[in-house]
N, C-alpha and C positions, 0 to 999 in steps of 0.2 A: 546579602552583599549591598551594603549601603553606598551611596555616592558620597563624594567629598562634600562636607557640610557647607563649606564656603564657596561652592561652585554655583554661581547664580543661574547657570544654564541647566542645571540638573532637573529642575521642575519642568522646564519647557521640553527637555528631551523625553521625560516620562510621558508628557502629554502627546508628543509625536508618536512615541511607541504605541501608546494606547489607541491612537487614531489609526495607525497602519494595521494593527492587529484587528481592530474592530472592522475595518474595511475588508480585510481578508476573511474574517469570520462571516460577514454578511455575504460576500461573494460565494463562499462555500455553501452556505445555507441556501442561497438562491439557486445555485446549480443543482444542489441535492433535491430541492423541492420540485425541480423540473425534470429530473432524471427519468428516462423512459427509453425503451428500445425503439426509438423513432424510425429507424430504418425498416424494421419489421412492421411497424404500424402502417407505414405508407404502402407496403406491399399488400398487407392484409386488407386495408381499406379499399384498395383497388379490386381485390378479389371479392370483397363483400359487395361493392357497387356493381361489379359485373354480374354476380349472382342475382342481385336485386333487379337489374335490367331484364334478365331472363325471366324472373318471377313476374315482373310487371307485365310482360308480354303474355304470359300464361294466364294471369288474372284477367287481363283485358279480353282474352279469348273466351273466358268464362262469363263475361258480361259485367264484371265489376267496374264501377265508375265513381268519380267524385270522392266523397268522404269514405265510402266503403273500400275503394281502392287504396286510399291513403292509409286507412287503418290497417288493412291487410299488409301493406308494404312496411309499415312501422313495426308490426308484430314480427314479420319475417326478418327485418333488419336487427331487431333486438335478439331474436333467436340465433342468427348467424354470429353476432358479436359475442354472445355468451358462449357459443360453441368454439369459435376460433380464439378469442381472447388474446390478441397479440401483445397487449400492453403489460409490461412488467418492469419493476425497478431493478432487475438483475441483468446486467449488461454483458456478461461473459460467462462461459463455462467455468471460468476460474472462481468467480464469486458465487455462482449458483451452486458449485460443489460444496462450499461451506454452508450456505443456507439450507441445502438438502440435509446436512447433518443435524442442523437445529430442528428441522421439522421431524426427522426420524426420532430424535431424543425426546421431544416434548409432546407431539400430537399422538394421541392414542391410536387413531386409525392409520397412522403412518409407521407405527413401530413394528419391527420384526421380532417375534417372540424369541427371547434369549439373546438377541443381538441388538443392543440399544443404539449402536452406531451404523447399522446397515441401512442403506438408502434404496433398497430394492423397490419398495412401494412408492417412494417419493418420485423417482425418475419416471415412473409410468403416468404421472400426472401431466396434463397438458401444460407446456411451457416450462417444464422442470428438467429438461434434458441437460446433460453435461458430459464432457469428454474427460474431465479431470476426476477420474475414479479408477479404483483398482478392484480386483476380484480375488478372493481366496476363501477356502472352505465353503464354496457354493454361494457366497453372498457378495454384493457390491458395497463398496465403501468409498467415501471421499479420499482422494490421494493426499489431502492436507493433514498435517499433524493435528491430533484431536484435542490438545490442551485448550487452545483459544476457543474453538467451537463449544467445548464443554463449559467454559466460563460464560460465554455468551448465551448458552442454553438456559442458564439460570435467569438472566434478564428476560429472555423470551418466555420462560415458564411463568414468571410473575405477570407479564402482559397477557398471556393466554388465559391464565386462571382468573385474572381480574376482569377481563373484558369478554372472554369467550371467543374472541377473534383469533384467526390463525393466519399464517403467511400464505395459505392457500386462498382464504376468503378475503383477506384485507392486506394484500402484499405491499401496497404503497404506504399505507398509514404505519404499519408496523416496521417495515424496513427503513423508511425514512426516519422514524423516531429513533430506532436503534443506531442508525448510522450517525446521527447527531451525537449520541452518547459514546459511540465507538471511535469515531474519527474527528469530528469537529471540535468537541470539548477537549480531548487530549491534545490536538494540534494547537489550540489556542493556549492551553497551559504551557506547552513546549515553547511557543513564541514568547510568552512572558518570561520564562526562565532564560531563554536566549537573549532577550533584551537586558536582563540583569547581568548576564555574562558580558554583554557588550559594554555596559556601564563600567564593569569591573576591569575589563581588559583593554577597552578602546581608549584612545587618547584624544580624538577629535570628534566633534559633533557629526561631521560629514561621514567619517568612517563608521560610526555607530549607526547612523541612519541608513547607510548602504546595507549594512549587515541585517538590520531588522526588516528593511524593505524587501531584501532578497528572501528572508525567511517567510515573509507574508505573501509574496507574489512570484518569486523567481525560482521555486523548486517544484518538482513533480509531486510533492507530498499533498499539496492542496488539490492538484489534479485528481488524485486518487481518493479524495475524501468522499466521493459519491458512491464508492463501491466497497464491499467487505473484502479486505485484503490484509496481508501481514506487514506490508511496508510502512503504513502509517503508525501502526502499533510498535513496530520495531524502532522507528525513528523517535517516537515519543519516549520509549524506554531508554534509548541511548541518550536522549537529552537529559532526562531525570538523573540517570547514573552519572553522566559527565558533570552535571551541576553539583550533585552531592560530593563527587570527588574534588571538584574545584573548591567547594567550601572548606573541605578538609585540608587540601594542600596549599591553596592560595591564602585562605583566611585563618588557618590554624584552628579550625573548629574540631573539637574532639568528642562531641556528644555521640553516644552510641548509635542514635537513629540515623545520622548521616552515613555511617558505615553500612547500616542495614539497608538504607535506601539504595546506596550504590550497588550493593550485592544483589538485592531483589530485582532491580530494574535492569542491571547488566545481564543477569541470568534470563530475565523475561525477554530481553532483546535477542538472546541466543535462541529462545523457544520460538521466536518469530523469524529469525534470520540465522541459520546455522553457522555461517562464517563469522558471526559476531562472537564466536567462542574466543577468538583472539583478542577481542575488545574486553571481554570478561577477564581473561588471563592477564592482560596488560594492566587493567585497573587494580586487580587483586594484587599484583606484584608491587605496584607503586604504593598502595596503601599498606601492604605488609611491611615494606621497608620503613614507611612513615610511622606506623603504630601497629606492631605485631599483635598485641593483645586484643585490641578492639577489632582488628581485621579478622582474627580467628574466632572470636565469640559473637560478632555482630554481622560482618560482611559475609563470611563463609556460610553460617547457618541460613541466612536469608537466600543466598544463591542456591544452596542445597534444597531448600523448600521448593523452589521453582523446578529444579531438576527432578525432584521426586514426583511432582505433579505431572511433568512432561512424560516421564517413563511410565508412571502409574496409569495415566489415561490411555497411553498407547497400548499398554498390556491389556487393559479392559476392552479396548476397541478391537485389537488385532491378535491378542494372545501372544504377543512378543514385545520386546523392548524397543526394537528398531522401527523407525517410522516407515511408511509405505514406499517413499522414494528411494529407500535403500534395498528394495526387493526388485531388482532388475536383472539379476544374474540368470544364466541358463539353468533351468531346473527349479528356480525360485523366482520367476518373473510374474509379479502380480499385475503387470500391464498387458500381458498376453492372454486374452480370453475372448469368449463370446457371451452375449447376454440377450435376453428377450425384452423387447419394448414394442408396444402397439401390435402385439401378436406376431412380430417378426423377429427372427434371430439376427442379431447384428454383431459385427466384429468390433473389438476395441479399436478406437482411433489410433492408438499408439502402435498397432501392428504396422500401419502404413501412414505415418504422419506426413503432412503436406506443408509446403511453404517453409517458413523459418523454423518450424518445429522439427524439420529434418536434421537440423544442425549444420554448422559451417565446417566443412572438412579441413580448411586451412586455418591454423591458429594465427598465422600472420595476418590474413585477411580479416579474421574475427577481431584481432587486437586493433587493427586500423579502424574498422567501422565502429567498434565499441568506444573508441577514444575520440577520434576526429572525423568519423564517417557518418553514415546515415543514422546510427543510434548513438553517436558520439557524446561522451560526457562533456567534452569541451566544445564540440560543434553545436550541440543543441543548447547547452547552458554554459556559455563561455565565461560567465561570472566566476566559475570555479578556477579560472586561471589566477584570480586574486588569491585563492586559497593556497595554491602551489607557491606563489610568491611569498605569501604571508608565512608559511611554514619555513621557507628558506630564511626569511628575515629573523624570525624568532630563534632559529637554530644557530644562526651565524653571529648575531649581535650579542654583546655581553649584557646580561640582565639577571633578574632573579632566577635561581635554578628552578623554582616551581613552574615558571612560565615556559622555560625550555623543556622541562619534563613533560608538560602538557603537549607541547609541539612534538616531542618524540613519540608520545603515545598516539597522537593523531596520525603522524606520518607513518609510523610503523604499522598500525592497524590498517590504514588505507593501502599501503604497499602490499602487505600480505594478502589482503582481500582481493585486490586487483589481480595479483598473480594467480590466485586461486580461480577467479572468475574467467580470466583470459586464456588459461592454459589447461582447463579441464578437458575431459574426453569430448570427442566431436559431438555426440548426441546432446551434450549439455550446452554446446555453444550455439544457443538459439536467441540471444539478446533478450530473453524473457518472453519469447513468443510474440503473439500479437499484442503489442504494447507501445505506448506513445514515447517511451524512452527506455534506456538501459536500466531496467528496474531493479536489477540485483544490487545496485549501489545506492538506491534511494535512502536506505536507513543511515548511510554515512553523512547525509546532508547536515545534521546538527554539528558534527565534528568539523566539517568543511566550512560551515558558517562561522564558527569560532576562529578557525585558522585564517580566514580572510581579513580579520581585523587590522593587523599591522600594515598589510598592503593597502587596504581601503583608507587607512589613516594617511599613508604616504601619498596616495593619489589625490588627497584633498589639497595639496600644496599649490597646484597650478591649474589654470582653467582648462588647458588641453587634456591633462590626465583626468580631470573630473568628467570631461566630455567622453573620454574613452570609457570610463567606468559606467556612465549612463548608457552608452551603446551596448556594452556587455550585458548590463542588466535588462535593457529593452529586449534584446534577442532572447535572453533566458525567460523573461516573462511571456514573450510571444510563443515560445516552444511549450511552456507549461499551460498556456491558455488555448493552444491550437485545438486540443480535443475538448470542444465546448461542453458536450454532454458526456461522452463516453471515453474514458482513458484507454480502453482496450482497442485502440486503432494504431495504424502505423504512424511514426513520426512524420512531421511535415517534410523533413529533409529526404526521407526515403520516398515519399510520394513525389517530390520534386525530381529526384534522380530518375524515378520511373517515368515521369512525364516527359523528360528530355531524352529518354531512351538509353540512359547510361547503365541502368540496372533493371532487372525484371523481378517482380514479386508475384 
């Protein structure tokens, strides 16, 4: 998507885009390099210091003084830190569940014979506990679909074979390196593609800059760049698929690889975010109408390839085609079990979940808080109000059918997904559990970024509307930045409502 050749501002805009994306990448890398379970570290350091004080008193009673006492305390401190080892770059049971699968698949001493995906041995390692697991046929497994962990296991296998290091012995070095390749690089690529869409669809410098700045700092995607999760990969996949479809419909490109890219990444988005099935269907329908032949022999086979991988890995892992989260019915509930850890028999967390995991019984209350309440899409990231306005402008104004078609796809997919998220059964109405935002919709961010362009362009006309835009963006950036290290915390708005006594968590 090239810019207009006689536009003297195009080169400047590209420079600003590069600057914003570089700043965002640097911020993600900085946070990723510092990631640690700092809350646990503080508690463990206190415990270690308390144990050392007791040891010091015992050593002094035995007559140790001076250098001998210092050496003894240093050895004891080292022993305690090796034993307790609170530091780890895995900040939640959610991401640890996925890392457990990687260890089980790659490390010989963590593998269960005949069950490459079973994590029985891994969860008995210090610091490798997780609640996001299921049990069937006598073994424990991650509750996450196995396709993505299988792909990531290939990268981990290369690292392990080349260096001899493991996630058990070198968790920080390996996890941080892999998170750069899994999260940071794909998000940077997505931002550049979104900047190109801004060039193609935007009409003012201000509107384009607002869109790219929001992509760089104003969504929760960069917040989650420090953990292994499905949302960043889902959003990256949605971006590539949307970009490829835009090249086909807006620019008239008919090379087969654009169709294959759209099919491959739309399907991979579904593999990470099941509700994205409606996105895959919408893109497939649009492209089928535009070019049936290339859609059938390029888009469809690429999508089927991902589908085959999704079901094949699930069959190898679990002996059936359906993923773990679909086994919750009476008589086939993989979440209802006991297991042994540290010599104790424990119950599955999901027998008696606590807090938000219990689910919101009222769909009305859930809809309120998921949209404008403590986990609200528009209360935490009000910049998305521009996306709603932008869709309305594209759909109502006369213009190229391809642009209105794009707006129809974004609006339709968003509406169907929101209805699905807001009105599912009560046990699923949990806002995404312990999370800094309503994470079920994070993958829609690329679509909403594109949708905001006409509204952002319109807001550039007056100083007052530009100021409003800046306020909306500032609040959105603040919400995304609030979880400085760990995205698996409550949103700032929920914490505030709890502080003033309006809600209890």
